[in-house]
C-alpha atoms as one frame of an Amber mdcrd trajectory, in Angstrom:
protein
   0.339  -0.265  -0.041   1.138   3.482  -1.055   1.888   6.595   1.466  -0.588
   8.446  -0.070  -3.312   5.144   0.383  -2.147   4.966   3.568  -3.211   9.026
   4.018  -6.794   8.693   2.293  -7.521   5.980   4.856  -6.270   7.729   7.571
  -8.113  11.006   6.659 -11.434   8.988   5.838 -11.846   8.043   9.693  -9.121
   4.406   9.814  -6.402   6.365  12.290  -4.993   2.932  12.927  -3.779   2.454
   9.363  -1.292   5.049  10.952   0.751   3.054  12.678   1.079   1.734   8.612
   3.355   4.959   8.495   5.474   4.869  11.944   6.144   0.879  11.528   7.642
   2.320   7.678   9.749   4.624   9.034  11.000   4.916  12.700  13.615   2.800
  12.432  15.099   4.836  10.249  14.167   8.117  11.266  15.554   7.307  14.741
  18.508   6.492  13.183  18.750   9.747  11.839  17.255  11.478  14.417  20.753
   9.947  17.246  22.709  10.963  14.419  21.489  14.647  14.722  20.722  14.706
  18.455  23.332  12.893  19.992  21.309  10.205  22.427  18.758   7.547  22.385
  16.254   9.393  24.945  16.365  12.882  23.266  15.548  11.190  19.040  13.093
   9.172  20.404  11.146  12.229  22.022  12.205  13.566  18.660  10.876  11.226
  16.509   7.736  10.412  18.298   6.684  14.511  18.444   7.038  13.869  14.444
   4.652  11.532  13.938   2.394  13.414  16.673   2.905  16.240  14.870   2.470
  14.668  11.410  -0.587  13.080  12.155  -2.120  16.458  13.302  -1.397  17.938
  10.218  -2.302  15.309   7.657  -4.730  17.335   6.162  -2.054  19.789   5.556
  -0.268  17.052   3.187  -0.457  17.730  -0.463  -0.025  14.419  -2.991   2.390
  16.320  -5.258   4.816  16.033  -2.849   6.915  12.299  -1.562   5.257  11.964
   2.026   9.013  10.553   3.040   9.921  13.718   2.310   7.283  15.935   4.531
   7.871  14.023   7.097  11.647  14.238   7.442  11.314  17.361   7.112   8.817
  17.494  10.703  11.514  15.122  11.716  14.229  17.362  10.873  12.739  20.589
  12.793  11.451  18.887  15.612  15.027  17.507  16.262  16.356  20.928  15.783
  13.923  22.030  18.392  15.776  19.570  21.221  18.872  20.830  19.948  18.168
  24.286  20.459  16.394  23.923  24.007  19.515  22.546  24.305  18.433  19.289
  26.062  21.648  17.402  24.307  22.648  15.058  27.326  26.501  14.173  25.840
  27.945  15.233  22.141  29.233  11.306  21.863  27.222   8.237  20.869  27.961
   6.144  23.547  24.224   4.564  23.335  24.639   3.829  20.459  24.721   0.285
  19.226  27.423  -0.246  16.779  25.308  -2.265  14.608  23.127   1.137  13.768
  26.166   3.001  12.456  25.504   2.830   8.328  29.220   5.254   8.326  31.376
   2.382   8.464  31.581  -1.139   8.356  31.213  -3.557  11.840  34.252  -6.086
  12.781  37.373  -5.618  14.920  38.759  -3.308  17.397  40.127  -0.396  14.918
  37.260  -0.237  13.584  35.549   0.302  16.570  38.140   3.045  17.685  37.599
   4.523  14.016  33.634   4.224  14.204  33.840   5.867  17.926  36.323   9.254
  16.742  33.926   9.681  13.950  31.249   9.445  15.697  32.776  12.380  18.035
  33.818  14.091  15.077  30.177  13.769  13.498  29.287  15.524  16.850  31.856
  18.786  16.869  30.310  19.567  13.155  27.822  21.983  12.948  24.022  21.588
  12.757  23.493  22.279   8.798  26.951  20.513   8.000  26.035  16.843  10.555
  22.606  17.038   9.098  23.704  17.166   5.408  26.677  14.692   5.872  24.138
  12.158   7.791  21.500  12.758   4.923  24.079  12.145   1.893  25.723   9.330
   3.380  24.137   8.077   6.696  20.473   8.101   4.875  21.659   8.018   1.794
  19.473  10.653  -0.025  20.709  12.512  -3.321  20.947  16.017  -2.963  17.861
  16.605  -4.948  15.720  14.777  -2.284  18.231  16.363   0.344  17.062  20.179
  -1.384  12.616  18.834  -1.109  13.553  17.819   2.476  15.817  20.786   4.079
  14.356  23.124   1.593  18.346  24.819   0.828  19.761  24.447  -2.574  21.601
  21.396  -4.742  24.162  23.878  -4.782  24.455  24.898  -0.940  24.350  21.344
   0.099  26.937  20.628  -2.146  29.058  22.939   0.071  27.331  21.952   3.169
  28.854  18.374   2.198  31.945  19.282   1.325  33.517  21.762   3.900  31.367
  19.208   6.233  34.835  16.284   5.415  37.220  18.776   5.035  36.709  19.754
   8.870  35.755  15.815   9.690  39.314  15.586   8.105  41.263  17.848  10.435
  39.003  16.531  13.642  40.187  12.985  12.779  44.080  14.264  11.772  43.888
  16.049  15.767  41.972  12.652  16.915  45.201  10.757  15.173  48.149  12.743
  16.319  47.101  13.122  20.363
């Protein structure tokens, strides 16, 4: 069943059908939120709030845009709100299950150390840069999809990713020199 068909069912009064959308997107959105806010508790709160806000706003959803992109924008705003309110408990990701990380392959103590350093470096990026890197490489979105989700232009997003990688390179070099 397509997202549009599920939305139509919900709008027609079948509130239970919304669970289909939650099941479809929860894991992906939770992974993104953990990367953006830094811990599971705040990430889960952001994801849940995003789903509630989306449910309340379903009447405003327009079929001309992809439902996933519309929902993702709501989640991004929730993550930004969490960060702006300063509810981050830590800037590292000690409570993330290594199996959930998609930026590097699992395996070996050296890879785990690299993964930990990468996560700490990622947390030190500006929110816009971290968001661009996570969307591009964590969520594997195209620049066009990223533009639809963030509202930023493709060229601006490419520049954010480029600058983010330059900053990550600096941070990782510092980490290895220490």
